[in-house]
ZAMARGU-4260 file (C-alpha; in steps of 0.2 Angstrom, whole numbers, plus 5000, padded with zeros to 4 digits):
<rodrens>
0) 5588/5629/5669 | 5570/5628/5666 | 5566/5614/5657 | 5557/5618/5642 | 5538/5612/5639
5) 5538/5605/5620 | 5519/5596/5624 | 5513/5609/5633 | 5510/5625/5621 | 5504/5643/5628
10) 5490/5653/5619 | 5498/5667/5615 | 5492/5684/5613 | 5503/5692/5604 | 5519/5684/5593
15) 5536/5683/5606 | 5552/5683/5600 | 5552/5665/5592 | 5538/5671/5584 | 5545/5684/5575
20) 5562/5674/5574 | 5549/5659/5564 | 5540/5674/5553 | 5557/5680/5547 | 5562/5661/5542
25) 5544/5661/5532 | 5547/5680/5526 | 5567/5672/5519 | 5560/5659/5510 | 5546/5670/5501
30) 5557/5683/5496 | 5564/5674/5480 | 5544/5673/5474 | 5540/5690/5478 | 5559/5694/5467
35) 5552/5686/5453 | 5536/5694/5454 | 5546/5710/5453 | 5553/5703/5438 | 5538/5707/5427
40) 5541/5724/5430 | 5554/5727/5420 | 5553/5728/5400 | 5558/5712/5389 | 5549/5716/5378
45) 5564/5712/5362 | 5568/5695/5372 | 5551/5689/5373 | 5550/5691/5356 | 5564/5682/5352
50) 5561/5669/5363 | 5542/5668/5357 | 5549/5668/5337 | 5562/5653/5341 | 5560/5641/5358
55) 5544/5647/5368 | 5532/5637/5358 | 5542/5622/5361 | 5547/5626/5380 | 5528/5625/5383
60) 5525/5610/5373 | 5540/5601/5380 | 5536/5604/5400 | 5519/5597/5396 | 5523/5582/5387
65) 5535/5578/5404 | 5522/5582/5415 | 5508/5572/5407 | 5522/5557/5403 | 5529/5558/5416
70) 5516/5557/5427 | 5507/5545/5417 | 5524/5534/5418 | 5527/5533/5437 | 5508/5530/5441
75) 5508/5515/5429 | 5527/5506/5440 | 5522/5514/5454 | 5504/5510/5460 | 5506/5493/5448
80) 5526/5486/5458 | 5514/5492/5476 | 5500/5482/5472 | 5510/5465/5468 | 5521/5465/5484
85) 5506/5473/5494 | 5494/5456/5488 | 5504/5446/5479 | 5515/5431/5485 | 5527/5426/5470
90) 5545/5425/5468 | 5557/5437/5475 | 5542/5444/5485 | 5556/5450/5498 | 5569/5454/5488
95) 5558/5465/5478 | 5548/5472/5496 | 5563/5485/5497 | 5575/5484/5483 | 5561/5493/5471
100) 5567/5509/5481 | 5584/5509/5476 | 5584/5517/5460 | 5579/5535/5470 | 5599/5534/5475
105) 5601/5537/5456 | 5599/5556/5450 | 5590/5559/5433 | 5606/5567/5428 | 5617/5551/5431
110) 5605/5539/5423 | 5602/5548/5409 | 5617/5552/5403 | 5619/5532/5404 | 5605/5529/5393
115) 5614/5541/5381 | 5628/5528/5383 | 5622/5513/5382 | 5607/5518/5365 | 5613/5530/5357
120) 5624/5527/5336 | 5639/5526/5345 | 5631/5514/5362 | 5637/5492/5363 | 5618/5491/5358
125) 5616/5500/5343 | 5630/5493/5339 | 5631/5477/5341 | 5612/5479/5331 | 5623/5484/5314
130) 5634/5469/5318 | 5619/5455/5319 | 5606/5465/5310 | 5607/5466/5293 | 5599/5481/5287
135) 5599/5492/5303 | 5607/5508/5304 | 5602/5514/5322 | 5600/5532/5327 | 5601/5545/5341
140) 5595/5539/5355 | 5591/5560/5359 | 5571/5557/5359 | 5556/5560/5370 | 5551/5543/5374
145) 5567/5541/5379 | 5565/5558/5391 | 5549/5550/5400 | 5556/5534/5403 | 5571/5540/5410
150) 5562/5552/5424 | 5547/5538/5427 | 5563/5525/5432 | 5571/5536/5441 | 5555/5546/5450
155) 5542/5530/5452 | 5547/5525/5468 | 5538/5540/5476 | 5523/5532/5472 | 5528/5515/5474
160) 5532/5517/5493 | 5516/5527/5496 | 5507/5516/5487 | 5513/5502/5494 | 5511/5509/5512
165) 5490/5513/5507 | 5487/5495/5500 | 5495/5489/5516 | 5484/5499/5528 | 5468/5492/5520
170) 5471/5477/5528 | 5458/5462/5521 | 5442/5466/5527 | 5437/5477/5513 | 5440/5467/5496
175) 5434/5452/5507 | 5417/5461/5508 | 5420/5467/5489 | 5422/5449/5482 | 5407/5445/5493
180) 5397/5459/5484 | 5403/5449/5468 | 5416/5459/5461 | 5431/5450/5452 | 5448/5453/5458
185) 5452/5466/5442 | 5434/5478/5448 | 5442/5475/5466 | 5456/5484/5463 | 5448/5497/5453
190) 5431/5502/5462 | 5439/5500/5481 | 5455/5498/5484 | 5465/5511/5469 | 5453/5523/5477
195) 5456/5520/5493 | 5474/5525/5489 | 5469/5539/5478 | 5478/5552/5492 | 5494/5544/5494
200) 5496/5537/5478 | 5492/5559/5470 | 5507/5564/5484 | 5516/5551/5478 | 5515/5558/5457
205) 5516/5576/5465 | 5535/5570/5473 | 5539/5563/5456 | 5534/5580/5446 | 5539/5594/5454
210) 5555/5585/5456 | 5555/5580/5436 | 5549/5603/5433 | 5563/5604/5444 | 5578/5596/5434
215) 5590/5605/5425 | 5604/5590/5422 | 5593/5575/5413 | 5581/5587/5400 | 5602/5594/5396
220) 5611/5580/5393 | 5594/5576/5381 | 5595/5591/5372 | 5576/5592/5379 | 5574/5611/5379
225) 5563/5616/5394 | 5560/5628/5405 | 5577/5624/5418 | 5587/5624/5401 | 5578/5642/5395
230) 5584/5649/5414 | 5602/5645/5409 | 5600/5648/5392 | 5596/5663/5398 | 5607/5667/5411
235) 5622/5665/5403 | 5618/5665/5386 | 5608/5680/5382 | 5614/5689/5400 | 5597/5693/5402
240) 5594/5689/5423 | 5579/5698/5420 | 5571/5687/5408 | 5578/5673/5418 | 5568/5679/5432
245) 5552/5681/5420 | 5557/5661/5414 | 5559/5654/5433 | 5540/5664/5439 | 5530/5654/5422
250) 5540/5639/5428 | 5534/5640/5447 | 5517/5642/5441 | 5518/5628/5433 | 5523/5617/5449
255) 5509/5627/5456 | 5499/5620/5444 | 5502/5604/5447 | 5498/5605/5468 | 5480/5615/5463
260) 5478/5603/5451 | 5479/5588/5464 | 5471/5598/5479 | 5456/5602/5467 | 5455/5584/5461
265) 5454/5576/5480 | 5439/5592/5483 | 5432/5588/5502 | 5433/5571/5501 | 5439/5559/5513
270) 5447/5543/5514 | 5446/5533/5530 | 5457/5518/5529 | 5450/5502/5542 | 5463/5489/5541
275) 5459/5477/5551 | 5471/5462/5548 | 5484/5463/5536 | 5477/5455/5519 | 5480/5441/5511
280) 5492/5436/5497 | 5485/5430/5482 | 5499/5413/5477 | 5493/5413/5458 | 5500/5398/5450
285) 5511/5390/5435 | 5517/5403/5422 | 5510/5419/5428 | 5522/5419/5446 | 5534/5419/5436
290) 5530/5433/5424 | 5529/5446/5438 | 5544/5442/5444 | 5552/5446/5428 | 5543/5462/5427
295) 5547/5468/5444 | 5565/5461/5441 | 5565/5472/5428 | 5561/5485/5430 | 5572/5487/5446
300) 5587/5481/5431 | 5582/5494/5420 | 5583/5507/5433 | 5597/5503/5445 | 5605/5486/5441
305) 5612/5492/5424 | 5616/5507/5428 | 5626/5503/5441 | 5636/5491/5432 | 5639/5500/5419
310) 5646/5514/5430 | 5654/5502/5437 | 5661/5499/5420 | 5667/5513/5417 | 5677/5516/5431
315) 5688/5501/5430 | 5694/5507/5414 | 5694/5527/5420 | 5699/5527/5438 | 5716/5527/5435
320) 5715/5544/5427 | 5704/5551/5437 | 5705/5547/5457 | 5720/5563/5456 | 5717/5578/5466
325) 5705/5586/5458 | 5697/5575/5461 | 5697/5575/5478 | 5696/5593/5481 | 5678/5588/5470
330) 5673/5577/5487 | 5681/5590/5500 | 5670/5603/5494 | 5656/5595/5491 | 5655/5586/5508
335) 5661/5604/5516 | 5646/5613/5506 | 5634/5598/5509 | 5641/5596/5527 | 5636/5616/5531
340) 5620/5621/5524 | 5616/5604/5533 | 5619/5609/5547 | 5611/5626/5546 | 5596/5616/5539
345) 5597/5605/5553 | 5597/5618/5567 | 5582/5630/5558 | 5571/5615/5557 | 5576/5614/5579
350) 5568/5630/5581 | 5554/5628/5570 | 5549/5610/5578 | 5550/5620/5596 | 5544/5635/5593
355) 5529/5623/5583 | 5528/5614/5602 | 5529/5625/5613 | 5521/5644/5605 | 5500/5640/5599
360) 5494/5658/5588 | 5489/5656/5569 | 5505/5667/5565 | 5516/5653/5570 | 5504/5641/5560
365) 5506/5651/5544 | 5525/5656/5546 | 5528/5638/5549 | 5519/5633/5533 | 5527/5648/5524
370) 5545/5641/5529 | 5543/5625/5522 | 5535/5624/5507 | 5555/5629/5497 | 5555/5611/5493
375) 5540/5615/5480 | 5552/5628/5470 | 5565/5621/5458 | 5583/5626/5463 | 5583/5636/5446
380) 5568/5646/5451 | 5578/5649/5469 | 5592/5654/5460 | 5585/5666/5451 | 5578/5672/5465
385) 5592/5675/5478 | 5602/5684/5466 | 5591/5696/5460 | 5587/5698/5481 | 5609/5699/5485
390) 5609/5712/5469 | 5598/5722/5478 | 5605/5722/5494 | 5622/5723/5488 | 5619/5739/5478
395) 5609/5746/5493 | 5624/5741/5505 | 5634/5752/5489 | 5625/5767/5491 | 5622/5768/5510
400) 5639/5762/5517 | 5647/5762/5501 | 5652/5741/5502 | 5659/5733/5488 | 5646/5718/5483
405) 5647/5706/5499 | 5634/5692/5496 | 5634/5689/5474 | 5646/5679/5471 | 5651/5669/5487
410) 5644/5656/5496 | 5631/5662/5507 | 5618/5664/5492 | 5619/5646/5486 | 5621/5641/5504
415) 5606/5651/5506 | 5596/5643/5493 | 5600/5626/5500 | 5590/5628/5514 | 5576/5636/5505
420) 5573/5620/5496 | 5577/5608/5507 | 5569/5616/5527 | 5556/5604/5522 | 5565/5588/5520
425) 5575/5593/5536 | 5558/5598/5545 | 5548/5581/5544 | 5559/5569/5553 | 5563/5583/5565
430) 5545/5588/5569 | 5541/5568/5571 | 5556/5568/5583 | 5545/5580/5595 | 5531/5570/5593
435) 5540/5557/5605 | 5542/5569/5619 | 5525/5567/5627 | 5521/5574/5642 | 5521/5560/5655
440) 5537/5557/5651 | 5542/5573/5657 | 5533/5573/5672 | 5540/5553/5677 | 5556/5562/5677
445) 5552/5574/5687 | 5542/5562/5699 | 5556/5551/5698 | 5569/5565/5705 | 5577/5572/5690
450) 5583/5590/5686 | 5577/5597/5671 | 5595/5597/5665 | 5593/5579/5668 | 5577/5577/5661
455) 5586/5583/5642 | 5597/5572/5642 | 5588/5558/5648 | 5573/5562/5640 | 5575/5573/5627
460) 5592/5569/5617 | 5589/5551/5616 | 5569/5557/5607 | 5576/5569/5596 | 5593/5561/5589
465) 5588/5550/5579 | 5575/5564/5570 | 5589/5575/5568 | 5604/5565/5564 | 5593/5557/5547
470) 5586/5574/5545 | 5605/5578/5543 | 5608/5562/5531 | 5594/5567/5522 | 5600/5586/5519
475) 5617/5583/5517 | 5612/5572/5501 | 5600/5581/5495 | 5612/5595/5494 | 5627/5584/5488
480) 5615/5581/5473 | 5607/5597/5469 | 5612/5602/5454 | 5603/5621/5444 | 5605/5629/5460
485) 5625/5625/5462 | 5627/5626/5443 | 5619/5645/5442 | 5626/5653/5462 | 5640/5643/5465
490) 5657/5654/5469 | 5672/5654/5455 | 5681/5638/5459 | 5669/5628/5467 | 5666/5614/5455
495) 5657/5601/5465 | 5652/5582/5458 | 5636/5587/5451 | 5643/5601/5442 | 5657/5588/5435
500) 5645/5578/5430 | 5637/5591/5424 | 5653/5598/5412 | 5658/5579/5405 | 5641/5573/5399
505) 5639/5591/5391 | 5657/5587/5382 | 5651/5568/5379 | 5661/5562/5390 | 5651/5549/5399
510) 5667/5538/5404 | 5675/5554/5412 | 5657/5555/5421 | 5658/5538/5428 | 5668/5540/5445
515) 5656/5556/5452 | 5642/5549/5447 | 5646/5532/5456 | 5651/5543/5471 | 5635/5550/5473
520) 5623/5533/5470 | 5631/5528/5482 | 5631/5541/5495 | 5612/5544/5489 | 5611/5524/5498
525) 5610/5532/5511 | 5593/5539/5515 | 5587/5521/5505 | 5593/5512/5520 | 5584/5525/5530
530) 5567/5524/5520 | 5569/5505/5521 | 5573/5504/5538 | 5558/5514/5542 | 5546/5505/5531
535) 5551/5488/5537
</rodrens>
């Protein structure tokens, strides 16, 4: 058994077998995008004229409003909370330091139906107000500002997590120098701390916006038309997959434009962090410290505590009729599908990490970069691109070999969508684990008489296992919560917990959606726990 030289990449003059495999993986990821581009060759003038006369203007306006509103919302919540936790000592700070990440465990579509459950005309809040406020009549809670607020509450932890780390790294030196130069606390924050943390904040906002653009369940619950709902309606309402592909390409354009604007805004600026000593936390006195606690506690309660409490209330009330064989079947199908997809995704991530460490070639760098861009693609975009690709393959197999459809309508298409979308999620921790394999460790093992097999067992496996396990869990949870790709590509009878939530919320059965929602929230706490451990 020959010891792989993971830490000593060799320069390749020409691609070898593993490099070619990496190129094939990158081509698989980019194939749906190319197929979507080819969809514009079809003539769908009449359908587009119908869309232009009815919903197209609303789709553009709603999507743009959502991007701007959620961007501002997650920026304000994430940055303000991160700054307070990093620089201020207030009652409950140690608790909120990690608890403010917990809303990441709540899928956006779950919080969306809970918002309507609580705030809609027939909900308890408006019922209480009608009973105790004379003249209050109430109205629908399906308001645009509530859509923006819902996404902001779910996705602000992306900004909070990265901004908090950036503020902590800055240390006390920069702020002390700013104060010596005559800047007050507010001016020092705006002119020194905030610009220095800009790359981290921009990355968090970009992640939040990509998740917002990819969402289908929350906007469907609010009856808020965006490109994801238009893709679904074109596929299942108009039965026009070509128009769905063209709409998907426009949605992908929105995502890419968001990333390009972020990179262009950064320009060639460099952000060097010289942290030094940890930043001193200020100790506000009097009412101010309790106001900070109330602000952090209010965000935590609205984004996590109240939704989970409402789910528990419904589960206690309805579990007796939902805990049946159908629910157990949903859990088994969800876990088996997520487990299979996670295994395949992590296996490919290990291959990419190994190739990156053992091959030095410009094709390797480009292929790995291409293979890990799938996370920027919404699930609905991937679903349409993969469906068109597999339909073309099935037609070719039918003409060449006389074989009937074998790809469309099966689990292969759905698993491929998961792999393409979440390969970047698995690659990050796996690649970080490969970074731990240093040449001196292998040389020390060989010097001490270890055989190649012993070195793999006692050096490689212990160092790689934490990253591989973390990658598997992250992909497992992401697949369980993924709704757009599952709705569009699942075979008949392969409903999952996410699909069950969608069906119940579309019918207004909020209480019946609580049990699968609580299940997803509980399993979603696992990657959040991993994040908290890493941060602490």
